[in-house]
C-alpha positions as semicolon CSV with decimal commas, in nm:
position;residue;x (nm);y (nm);z (nm)
1;E;0,000;0,000;0,000
2;C;0,297;0,229;0,040
3;A;0,356;0,402;-0,293
4;I;0,722;0,501;-0,297
5;T;0,811;0,781;-0,531
6;G;1,096;0,947;-0,710
7;Q;1,361;0,838;-0,955
8;N;1,403;0,463;-1,008
9;C;1,192;0,377;-0,706
10;T;0,990;0,060;-0,665
11;K;0,741;-0,064;-0,413
12;I;0,908;-0,163;-0,086
13;N;0,817;-0,482;0,096
14;H;0,690;-0,386;0,434
15;Q;0,481;-0,507;0,722
16;W;0,187;-0,325;0,875
17;V;0,136;-0,330;1,248
18;G;-0,204;-0,190;1,336
19;H;-0,302;0,049;1,612
20;L;-0,640;0,211;1,666
21;F;-0,523;0,562;1,571
22;G;-0,198;0,505;1,393
23;V;-0,004;0,303;1,145
24;T;0,345;0,169;1,202
25;L;0,561;0,102;0,901
26;V;0,829;-0,160;0,950
27;I;1,097;-0,158;0,682
28;S;1,396;-0,389;0,670
29;K;1,706;-0,407;0,452
30;I;1,584;-0,134;0,220
31;E;1,917;0,007;0,110
32;K;2,072;-0,336;0,062
33;K;1,788;-0,464;-0,155
34;Y;1,691;-0,154;-0,351
35;G;2,003;0,062;-0,344
36;V;1,819;0,380;-0,252
37;F;1,836;0,612;0,046
38;M;1,503;0,679;0,212
39;D;1,473;1,051;0,285
40;R;1,122;1,067;0,416
41;F;0,807;0,866;0,475
42;I;0,475;1,037;0,515
43;I;0,259;0,801;0,718
44;A;-0,113;0,867;0,721
45;A;-0,297;0,845;1,051
46;G;-0,580;0,595;1,041
47;F;-0,662;0,235;1,101
48;A;-0,406;-0,017;0,989
49;A;-0,425;-0,141;0,634
50;S;-0,737;0,065;0,561
51;V;-0,581;0,350;0,364
52;G;-0,311;0,362;0,097
53;V;-0,020;0,570;0,227
54;L;0,185;0,784;-0,007
55;G;0,541;0,889;0,064
56;G;0,847;1,028;-0,108
57;C;1,187;0,871;-0,169
58;G;1,498;0,949;-0,361
59;N;1,874;0,966;-0,345
60;S;1,982;1,289;-0,174
61;N;2,283;1,300;-0,406
62;H;2,075;1,279;-0,721
63;P;2,144;1,582;-0,944
64;N;1,775;1,662;-0,962
65;H;1,789;1,750;-0,595
66;A;2,030;2,033;-0,668
67;I;1,955;2,147;-1,020
68;V;1,642;2,164;-1,231
69;N;1,701;2,154;-1,607
70;H;1,477;2,402;-1,787
71;D;1,360;2,403;-2,144
72;Q;1,609;2,673;-2,252
73;G;1,906;2,527;-2,069
74;A;1,885;2,768;-1,774
75;Q;1,956;2,626;-1,429
76;V;1,815;2,721;-1,091
77;D;1,972;2,627;-0,760
78;I;1,688;2,460;-0,574
79;K;1,848;2,527;-0,236
80;K;1,790;2,898;-0,297
81;A;1,446;2,865;-0,457
82;R;1,111;2,897;-0,283
83;W;1,024;2,532;-0,323
84;D;1,218;2,277;-0,118
85;Y;1,325;1,933;-0,236
86;R;0,976;1,793;-0,168
87;N;0,827;2,047;-0,409
88;E;1,066;2,027;-0,702
89;P;0,864;2,010;-1,025
90;S;1,124;1,763;-1,151
91;L;0,975;1,505;-0,912
92;M;0,669;1,489;-1,138
93;D;0,851;1,546;-1,467
94;T;0,853;1,246;-1,699
95;M;0,963;1,258;-2,057
96;V;0,646;1,206;-2,263
97;N;0,709;1,157;-2,634
98;G;1,050;1,319;-2,588
99;Q;0,908;1,630;-2,423
100;S;1,001;1,747;-2,073
101;Y;0,857;2,021;-1,851
102;I;0,861;2,381;-1,974
103;Y;0,913;2,656;-1,714
104;K;0,858;2,974;-1,919
105;F;0,533;3,132;-1,800
106;E;0,445;3,285;-2,137
107;T;0,483;2,946;-2,307
108;L;0,247;2,765;-2,070
109;P;-0,116;2,754;-2,191
110;L;-0,374;2,936;-1,980
111;S;-0,622;2,652;-2,023
112;G;-0,615;2,285;-2,106
113;A;-0,811;1,961;-2,090
114;L;-0,727;1,596;-2,142
115;S;-0,834;1,447;-2,472
116;Q;-1,006;1,169;-2,275
117;Q;-1,186;1,267;-1,954
118;P;-1,142;1,022;-1,664
119;W;-1,451;0,825;-1,563
120;S;-1,629;0,861;-1,231
121;G;-1,691;0,585;-0,982
122;D;-1,699;0,499;-0,615
123;Y;-1,403;0,506;-0,376
124;W;-1,528;0,185;-0,210
125;P;-1,525;0,313;0,148
126;T;-1,380;0,096;0,420
127;Y;-1,680;0,138;0,649
128;K;-1,891;-0,045;0,386
129;G;-1,644;-0,330;0,347
130;G;-1,461;-0,203;0,039
131;I;-1,531;-0,415;-0,269
132;T;-1,724;-0,676;-0,063
133;Y;-2,016;-0,428;-0,056
134;R;-2,327;-0,561;-0,231
135;W;-2,415;-0,231;-0,389
136;N;-2,670;-0,386;-0,630
137;D;-2,861;-0,589;-0,369
138;L;-3,193;-0,405;-0,364
139;S;-3,348;-0,649;-0,115
140;S;-3,112;-0,561;0,171
141;W;-2,990;-0,250;0,344
142;G;-2,717;-0,131;0,580
143;V;-2,511;-0,400;0,751
144;E;-2,680;-0,674;0,545
145;R;-2,492;-0,552;0,239
146;Y;-2,150;-0,631;0,387
147;G;-2,216;-0,859;0,688
148;Y;-2,360;-1,144;0,479
149;K;-2,241;-1,505;0,464
150;P;-2,113;-1,595;0,115
151;S;-2,332;-1,853;-0,058
152;P;-2,222;-2,209;-0,144
153;Y;-2,230;-2,328;-0,506
154;D;-2,559;-2,516;-0,476
155;D;-2,740;-2,199;-0,368
156;L;-2,617;-2,012;-0,674
157;V;-2,713;-2,246;-0,956
158;G;-2,984;-2,097;-1,175
159;K;-2,998;-1,770;-0,978
160;D;-2,952;-1,412;-1,093
161;L;-2,614;-1,323;-0,942
162;S;-2,614;-0,953;-1,030
163;Y;-2,676;-0,865;-0,662
164;L;-2,341;-1,004;-0,545
165;S;-2,044;-0,783;-0,456
166;P;-1,752;-0,729;-0,696
167;A;-1,529;-0,946;-0,477
168;E;-1,777;-1,236;-0,471
169;K;-1,826;-1,220;-0,846
170;F;-1,453;-1,232;-0,911
171;D;-1,413;-1,532;-0,680
172;L;-1,691;-1,713;-0,864
173;F;-1,545;-1,619;-1,204
174;M;-1,228;-1,802;-1,101
175;G;-1,429;-2,098;-0,973
176;R;-1,326;-2,031;-0,613
177;Y;-1,619;-2,115;-0,386
178;D;-1,404;-2,057;-0,076
179;Y;-1,415;-1,683;-0,165
180;P;-1,047;-1,591;-0,109
181;L;-1,073;-1,232;-0,236
182;T;-1,390;-1,167;-0,038
183;Y;-1,236;-1,282;0,290
184;E;-0,907;-1,104;0,216
185;E;-1,095;-0,778;0,164
186;R;-1,289;-0,829;0,486
187;Q;-0,961;-0,872;0,670
188;R;-0,815;-0,558;0,510
189;T;-1,114;-0,339;0,596
190;R;-1,180;-0,493;0,942
191;I;-1,545;-0,459;0,847
192;M;-1,663;-0,762;1,048
193;K;-1,567;-0,577;1,367
194;T;-1,870;-0,358;1,299
195;V;-2,115;-0,646;1,233
196;P;-2,322;-0,758;1,534
197;G;-2,322;-1,137;1,566
198;S;-1,981;-1,177;1,404
199;W;-1,710;-1,339;1,619
200;E;-1,496;-1,035;1,535
201;Y;-1,758;-0,783;1,649
202;R;-1,626;-0,504;1,873
203;P;-1,894;-0,274;2,020
204;G;-1,808;0,090;1,953
205;Y;-1,556;0,010;1,679
206;K;-1,572;0,294;1,423
207;I;-1,422;0,332;1,077
208;P;-1,380;0,688;0,942
209;Y;-1,619;0,750;0,654
210;W;-1,350;0,900;0,431
211;E;-1,118;0,598;0,433
212;G;-1,130;0,387;0,122
213;L;-0,955;0,308;-0,204
214;C;-0,938;0,658;-0,354
215;H;-0,559;0,620;-0,371
216;A;-0,619;0,340;-0,625
217;W;-0,947;0,458;-0,776
218;A;-0,795;0,789;-0,889
219;P;-0,513;0,639;-1,102
220;A;-0,755;0,375;-1,233
221;T;-0,978;0,647;-1,377
222;L;-0,679;0,785;-1,566
223;G;-0,524;0,456;-1,673
224;Y;-0,818;0,244;-1,789
225;Q;-1,106;0,288;-2,030
226;E;-1,450;0,301;-1,875
227;P;-1,588;-0,056;-1,876
228;N;-1,927;-0,168;-2,001
229;P;-2,127;-0,440;-1,827
230;V;-2,046;-0,792;-1,939
231;T;-2,173;-1,141;-1,851
232;V;-1,925;-1,428;-1,829
233;V;-1,951;-1,801;-1,757
234;N;-1,722;-1,965;-1,502
235;P;-1,566;-2,315;-1,539
236;D;-1,875;-2,477;-1,381
237;G;-2,125;-2,302;-1,603
238;L;-2,237;-2,027;-1,364
239;E;-2,340;-1,709;-1,545
240;I;-2,192;-1,409;-1,366
241;P;-2,312;-1,061;-1,469
242;F;-2,052;-0,792;-1,401
243;G;-2,181;-0,436;-1,397
244;S;-1,967;-0,139;-1,497
245;S;-1,909;-0,055;-1,130
246;D;-1,807;-0,414;-1,051
247;I;-1,523;-0,398;-1,304
248;K;-1,421;-0,051;-1,187
249;A;-1,400;-0,188;-0,832
250;L;-1,173;-0,476;-0,940
251;L;-0,945;-0,247;-1,143
252;T;-0,921;-0,022;-0,838
253;Y;-0,837;-0,313;-0,609
254;F;-0,575;-0,439;-0,854
255;L;-0,390;-0,106;-0,837
256;H;-0,422;-0,110;-0,459
257;E;-0,256;-0,452;-0,447
258;T;0,009;-0,397;-0,714
259;G;0,330;-0,202;-0,679
260;A;0,400;0,049;-0,954
261;K;0,631;0,344;-1,011
262;T;0,479;0,649;-0,844
263;Q;0,598;1,010;-0,857
264;F;0,506;1,238;-0,568
265;L;0,530;1,613;-0,502
266;G;0,451;1,791;-0,177
267;M;0,403;1,675;0,178
268;R;0,114;1,521;0,368
269;C;-0,064;1,748;0,618
270;N;-0,206;1,556;0,914
271;I;-0,379;1,836;1,103
272;D;-0,703;2,033;1,071
273;V;-0,572;2,372;0,957
274;D;-0,898;2,559;1,020
275;E;-0,919;2,415;1,371
276;L;-0,555;2,512;1,434
277;Q;-0,629;2,874;1,339
278;R;-0,939;2,876;1,558
279;K;-0,738;2,759;1,859
280;Y;-0,476;3,028;1,802
281;R;-0,737;3,303;1,770
282;N;-0,899;3,187;2,094
283;G;-0,566;3,183;2,278
284;E;-0,567;2,805;2,327
285;I;-0,222;2,761;2,172
286;S;0,090;2,977;2,157
287;W;0,224;3,163;1,854
288;S;0,533;2,939;1,837
289;Y;0,325;2,621;1,846
290;Y;0,088;2,762;1,584
291;M;0,376;2,848;1,348
292;Q;0,543;2,512;1,405
293;Q;0,228;2,323;1,310
294;K;0,152;2,555;1,021
295;K;0,499;2,504;0,876
296;A;0,442;2,128;0,881
297;C;0,143;2,189;0,651
298;A;0,314;2,417;0,399
299;D;0,188;2,174;0,134
300;T;0,250;2,207;-0,238
301;N;0,428;2,525;-0,348
302;A;0,203;2,742;-0,566
303;G;0,468;2,774;-0,839
304;S;0,528;2,398;-0,845
305;F;0,153;2,338;-0,862
306;H;0,115;2,568;-1,164
307;L;0,405;2,404;-1,347
308;V;0,271;2,054;-1,289
309;L;-0,085;2,147;-1,384
310;T;-0,001;2,332;-1,705
311;N;0,264;2,087;-1,823
312;Q;0,079;1,767;-1,742
313;V;-0,265;1,865;-1,868
314;G;-0,200;2,158;-2,100
315;L;0,108;2,032;-2,285
316;L;0,149;1,658;-2,229
317;D;-0,218;1,552;-2,228
318;E;-0,147;1,342;-1,920
319;G;-0,353;1,361;-1,602
320;F;-0,231;1,346;-1,245
321;I;-0,380;1,312;-0,898
322;A;-0,422;1,574;-0,627
323;D;-0,525;1,548;-0,265
324;V;-0,776;1,832;-0,284
325;T;-0,820;1,859;0,095
326;R;-0,557;2,020;0,312
327;G;-0,579;1,838;0,643
328;A;-0,604;1,498;0,807
329;E;-0,851;1,359;0,555
330;V;-0,718;1,246;0,217
331;W;-0,930;1,280;-0,098
332;N;-0,728;1,179;-0,403
333;Q;-0,890;1,306;-0,722
334;A;-0,788;1,274;-1,088
335;V;-0,721;1,617;-1,244
336;Y;-0,825;1,653;-1,607
337;A;-0,870;2,026;-1,694
338;Y;-0,797;2,382;-1,583
339;Q;-0,855;2,748;-1,669
340;T;-0,618;3,025;-1,559
341;E;-0,685;3,400;-1,558
342;V;-0,410;3,658;-1,509
343;L;-0,532;3,915;-1,255
344;Q;-0,230;4,137;-1,199
345;E;0,139;4,179;-1,279
346;R;0,399;4,373;-1,082
347;Q;0,767;4,433;-1,138
348;G;1,022;4,351;-0,872
349;A;1,008;4,096;-0,592
350;S;0,823;4,091;-0,262
351;W;1,022;4,024;0,052
352;K;0,918;3,654;0,058
353;A;0,977;3,587;-0,312
354;A;1,225;3,333;-0,439
355;P;1,579;3,453;-0,512
356;G;1,608;3,568;-0,873
357;T;1,249;3,691;-0,895
358;V;1,213;4,004;-1,111
359;K;0,835;3,995;-1,167
360;E;0,530;3,852;-0,994
361;V;0,204;3,749;-1,161
362;K;-0,122;3,709;-0,971
363;V;-0,351;3,441;-1,114
364;H;-0,681;3,270;-1,053
365;T;-0,689;2,905;-1,158
366;R;-0,992;2,679;-1,169
367;M;-0,886;2,313;-1,152
368;F;-1,134;2,048;-1,267
369;Y;-1,119;1,696;-1,126
370;T;-1,317;1,373;-1,127
371;T;-1,534;1,312;-0,824
372;E;-1,718;1,010;-0,689
373;I;-2,062;0,893;-0,799
374;A;-2,290;0,612;-0,687
375;Q;-2,245;0,266;-0,837
376;S;-2,436;0,166;-1,148
377;F;-2,472;-0,149;-1,357
378;E;-2,462;0,038;-1,687
379;K;-2,197;0,289;-1,782
380;P;-2,321;0,633;-1,665
381;L;-2,441;0,866;-1,937
382;S;-2,276;1,178;-1,790
383;Q;-1,999;1,274;-1,550
384;P;-2,030;1,521;-1,261
385;I;-1,830;1,843;-1,277
386;A;-1,616;1,928;-0,976
387;Y;-1,357;2,202;-0,943
388;K;-1,151;2,408;-0,701
389;D;-1,067;2,777;-0,735
390;Y;-0,712;2,877;-0,638
391;Y;-0,557;3,225;-0,612
392;Y;-0,179;3,265;-0,599
393;W;0,124;3,467;-0,705
394;L;0,379;3,326;-0,949
395;E;0,740;3,441;-0,918
396;I;0,923;3,490;-1,250
397;N;1,298;3,530;-1,313
398;E;1,480;3,724;-1,588
399;Q;1,446;3,433;-1,830
400;G;1,068;3,441;-1,785
401;E;1,069;3,115;-1,592
402;I;0,861;3,031;-1,286
403;V;1,092;2,989;-0,987
404;G;0,842;3,000;-0,700
405;G;0,496;3,099;-0,588
406;E;0,282;3,208;-0,295
407;W;-0,077;3,108;-0,212
408;L;-0,313;3,396;-0,145
409;D;-0,557;3,187;0,057
410;N;-0,383;3,117;0,387
411;R;-0,649;2,872;0,501
412;S;-0,724;2,519;0,386
413;N;-0,810;2,591;0,022
414;R;-0,507;2,453;-0,156
415;P;-0,396;2,106;-0,273
416;D;-0,211;1,898;-0,016
417;F;0,009;1,693;-0,249
418;L;0,029;1,583;-0,614
419;W;0,123;1,247;-0,763
420;K;0,093;1,014;-1,059
421;Q;0,139;0,643;-1,113
422;E;0,226;0,411;-1,397
423;I;-0,029;0,142;-1,482
424;P;0,127;-0,203;-1,426
425;E;0,081;-0,523;-1,624
426;F;-0,182;-0,771;-1,507
427;W;-0,026;-1,065;-1,326
428;G;-0,118;-1,393;-1,152
429;D;-0,488;-1,442;-1,087
430;Y;-0,544;-1,092;-1,221
431;S;-0,513;-1,242;-1,569
432;F;-0,884;-1,320;-1,515
433;L;-0,937;-0,949;-1,458
434;Q;-0,746;-0,868;-1,776
435;D;-0,981;-1,097;-1,970
436;L;-1,283;-0,938;-1,802
437;Y;-1,158;-0,584;-1,871
438;Q;-1,084;-0,657;-2,236
439;R;-1,432;-0,803;-2,286
440;S;-1,593;-0,501;-2,120
441;T;-1,411;-0,250;-2,340
442;Q;-1,434;-0,427;-2,674
443;T;-1,613;-0,240;-2,946
444;P;-1,879;-0,473;-3,079
445;E;-1,832;-0,555;-3,443
446;E;-2,104;-0,400;-3,653
447;P;-2,274;-0,647;-3,886
448;A;-2,198;-0,589;-4,251
449;E;-2,473;-0,405;-4,432
450;P;-2,659;-0,637;-4,672
451;T;-2,592;-0,564;-5,035
452;D;-2,875;-0,521;-5,282
453;P;-2,932;-0,839;-5,485
454;E;-2,839;-0,812;-5,847
455;E;-3,131;-0,759;-6,079
456;P;-3,207;-1,073;-6,282
457;T;-3,119;-1,050;-6,647
458;D;-3,365;-1,132;-6,920
459;P;-3,350;-1,498;-7,022
460;V;-3,170;-1,564;-7,346
461;E;-3,409;-1,681;-7,611
462;P;-3,308;-2,018;-7,749
463;T;-3,175;-2,014;-8,104
464;D;-3,280;-2,252;-8,376
465;P;-3,059;-2,557;-8,383
466;V;-2,810;-2,572;-8,666
467;E;-2,907;-2,823;-8,923
468;P;-2,652;-3,104;-8,939
469;T;-2,444;-3,113;-9,252
470;D;-2,383;-3,410;-9,470
471;P;-2,092;-3,600;-9,317
472;E;-1,961;-3,696;-9,653
473;S;-1,960;-3,340;-9,774
474;S;-1,773;-3,237;-9,454
475;S;-1,519;-3,509;-9,516
476;R;-1,475;-3,402;-9,864
477;S;-1,426;-3,047;-9,759
478;L;-1,151;-3,140;-9,510
479;A;-0,981;-3,362;-9,761
480;S;-0,984;-3,110;-10,036
């Protein structure tokens, strides 16, 4: 679940040890096995194994930690720039079709949108049992949709199985009537601790409503086509109807389970910023404590954010993911479009501007992202529109390049961190999912249009037979 980011990083084998309000990450022999130096881990507070945790890694001696290469060959010393090493735009920069990030403000488009908008879906919340939730079971409600007992084979024969959860359907597709994925997901979510009558039941056990698989759902919306419903037959002849949301759930779970290269910019904020400001205004905390906590939630630099947004979406036609809430909760959303308006320009540099700043530009940016919708069997006909409005200054150097930025909203309205992930190959039992996904995204072959039959021709009138000649005369003719 720990997505490790940066140059040449891979998923690290680790072991989760759960606590009620914390997560402990145990890592062994990292440098020996992977040859990288771990600078920082950002560990999300929450119940163990219930939330994907994103962190940053990289070699502190890597040249990208000292120098950023710009499109015109200019170089900026990051140690002197406004953004620190966690906010270097190079952390998100990937050569796409031979093109790298551009830093010149005038070259960056003021608006952009992906050629293919990401699809919407559910984040499969932990408090509903993740992908064991029977979202299409219209005969049950509440705890019955995740506290059920999976059915044996004999109870399934000849039944409409569309009401089952995505996990159950996948188990049946593989012919596994012991339901390994279903029970694995129950263990991950700890959902049975909330089900009265279960041997695991713990009175008062609560799961935060915001915990779920958004860390895997968001890259899935960018990396996969939106699936159509499809019905398949398992090895024993059971017909299993998969709805669009069932396949989305399985693609999401696959990314949750599979390690892939992830690039990460920013730093996780684990506090309620608005509550922190309220406590300071009411005299409940000191100025030094307030500033210490506030510094820990500096979040993504405004200049870095603008560079990532405009390059990824506007120039490279490649989406990315943003935690759109600044605070303890994490809401990872796929970003697909933006509009920027220049509000003001001023020469010179303010006292907090990055070294080398000669001009500052005030902008308003509206960032569009994909948000969650309820599950559906058919592919939804439309997608909801969600956006955030951001106001910030961009700091420009003599070469016209962005070297820093400053948020104008000092409260919680800014992205917490940004990241993107490669889509891995299907492996192991997920080859069944690959088959399912391919069937659900196939374009049905259109039947060939019938051709008009040829008009019948008029029958040829028979000719009079040729009168036979005298054989002797023919012989004489040939002999002559």
